[in-house]
C-alpha positions, -999 to +999 in steps of 0.1 A: -601+530-063-578+532-033-553+503-029-540+495+006-502+493+007-490+460+020-460+448+039-446+415+028-419+396+048-395+372+031-366+351+043-333+353+025-303+332+032-267+343+025-245+313+024-212+300+010-177+289+021-159+306+049-140+338+043-158+348+011-172+380+025-209+372+033-210+392+065-191+420+048-218+422+020-246+424+046-227+450+066-219+471+035-256+470+025-272+477+059-246+499+075-228+513+044-194+504+057-165+479+052-143+466+080-108+453+071-107+431+102-122+396+098-145+381+124-160+347+116-198+344+119-205+320+147-235+300+136-259+326+122-264+364+122-299+378+116-306+412+101-336+429+085-336+450+053-366+471+044-375+481+008-402+506+000-418+501-035-449+518-050-468+486-044-459+484-007-430+475+016-409+444+015-391+433+046-362+409+040-352+388+070-315+382+061-299+351+076-261+352+073-249+317+080-214+308+091-195+289+064-174+267+086-181+230+084-187+228+121-219+248+116-234+224+090-261+210+113-270+244+126-273+258+090-298+231+081-322+245+108-322+279+091-328+266+055-365+258+059-389+285+048-364+304+028-377+324-002-344+334-017-307+324-014-276+344-020-248+320-027-214+338-024-179+328-035-146+346-035-135+355-070-098+353-058-101+318-044-111+292-070-118+265-044-147+286-031-162+287-066-158+249-070-176+244-037-208+262-049-225+232-065-221+213-032-236+243-013-265+245-037-273+208-034-272+210+004-295+240+003-320+223-020-321+193+003-323+214+034-351+236+022-369+204+010-381+218-023-396+195-049-371+187-077-393+205-102-392+238-084-360+259-088-345+276-058-348+314-064-315+331-058-284+349-068-248+337-074-224+363-061-187+366-070-174+388-042-140+406-041-144+417-077-123+448-070-092+425-067-090+421-105-053+411-106-059+383-081-090+368-098-089+331-102-125+327-116-136+344-149-168+363-153-178+338-180-174+308-156-195+327-130-223+333-156-222+297-167-226+283-132-254+308-124-272+297-156-268+261-146-283+268-112-310+291-126-297+320-106-289+356-114-252+364-114-236+394-097-200+405-093-196+425-061-171+442-039-181+446-002-150+469+000-161+494-026-198+487-025-199+477-062-233+460-070-240+452-033-273+471-033-284+454-065-280+420-049-303+428-021-328+446-043-329+416-066-336+394-036-365+415-025-381+418-059-375+382-069-392+370-037-423+392-044-424+381-081-420+344-073-447+344-045-471+364-066-467+341-097-471+311-074-503+325-059-517+333-094-510+297-105-528+283-075-558+305-079-562+295-116-563+258-107 
């Protein structure tokens, strides 16, 4: 029996406080580079990442949303229809970690998910290469990720550490979640 390969498209949001390295993570993954100069994302930046798996191709539409408070209303417009979220904080800035529950709550409301459905996603502690400047422990990160039902990653956009794993997890978790949801609906 010959199986046709499929292409599936999923929307992934990358969000979090300003200056945590969201755009640097996307740039590192898609372009393989790190820039030392900082340029704030104005509103949103859209990118596409393609993954080829034996079962077919997954295309991630990656929406990198500016973390500044002035973009809050604009961010809400991008939340709807998201399949996965990558929540990022700066491991060297405790206040960004403490803001994550607020970001999660805003996302859940903006995506308008029923309370019994968990938002699929990843909690990412960026700038993990700056070990001496760390203000948040790995254990604290894991605890928050567990509380939010997310997978935890420590990354470095500068060195590339675990950056690919974050995006591969986003792609595979979208497929897994949609397929299991479709299976549940067809069994009803």
